C-alpha positions, 0 to 999 in steps of 0.5 A: 678882610678883617681881623674879626672876619676872617677867623669866621671865614675859615670855620665857615669853609672847614664846615664845608669841606667836613659835610662834602667829604662826609657826603662823598662817603656815604653817597659812593665812597665806601659801597662795602656797606652795600648788601648784595641782594644776590645768591651766592650760589643757585641751581635751577632744573627742570622736573616732571610731574606737577605744580605743587607750589613747595617753597621752603626757606631756612637760614641762608637757604631757599628750596622749592619744587616742583614748582612753576614759574607761576608759583615762584611769582606769587612767592617772589611779589607775596601776591595771589594767583589772581593777583598776576597779569600775563601768566599762561602757557608754560609758566603755568605747566613746566615745573622745577627744582630750585636750589639757592643758597644766601652763603650768609645769614640773610632775613627772609625779606632779603631772601625773597628779593634775592628770589626776584633776583634770580627769577630775572636772571634764570628765566629772564622775568621782567615784571612791573606791579600796578594797583587796580581796583578788584573784588577782594574778600575781607576778614572781619570780625563775625557778629557774636565776636572773636573767639581767640584765646590770646597766648600768654607769654612763651605759650606755644600756640601749637594745638595739643594732639588730643584735639586731632583724629584721623577723621578730624586735624586741628591745625596751628594757623597763627599765631598773629592775624597776619600769619592767618592771612597768609596762609588764607591767601596761600590755600586761596585759588583751591577753595576761595577762587584765588581770591586775596584777603585782606585784613579788616578785623583790627585785632593785634596780638598773639592769639592760638589759632586753632583750625579744624578740618575734616579729613577725608581718609584713604581706603589704605587708612594711613593717609588722607585729604583735608578738606580745606574748607576756609570761610567754615574754618575763619567762622570757628574764629568767630571771624567771617569773609565778606567780599568787597572792592579795594585797591589791590595791587597786581603784579604784570608779567611782561615777558620771561623765557625758559631757562638754559641748561646749567 
């Protein structure tokens, strides 16, 4: 090796060594940077009553109950009842309370990932997703155009109290179309036959998405039940629900078991 090529060889060797060290460090040397997507503490206990499919996520904490395993799967995988395959029997009828803590500040997406981990651990849930053709409801702009008012910077999307009465309630279902889609899918099983609602509006931005429902008052005059007529609700916004066939993600449950005692 002559004197001219020797420095170049040494430079190449040092570069390769540095790259190898960097790759080793990033691929597995330091696991402290990886987030542990499991709850720090969690309690799952049987309850009596019917499934209310009630789940709330606050910073670092998840509470639910009474909820069935069916409900928990829909929340963990962000699907509707119509997108579940292999769920029946006790998975529909048994209800539980779930209280879980992350032990640190995490995002909502991380909390949902922790919920999936909890279902696998406590319910021995094994599931996979498949894409199939299915009938869905497409949310589209109606013939007359959208009846949505954009929100100004810093403006609240909560409707004024004057728009509601004991007989008719006005609720905020925004401020984005994605928020509206989530609301429609949440109530799909009771008003839309469980069909998945997908966005075909092409609308972006933040809006006053206010929908009004008749409130069927009980004889005591102090409480009532909202008439969740979703097709009518979207028409109030200048939108419509149109049946169509689309590629849809299904969650196929392979196995699950009742959780054991704490």
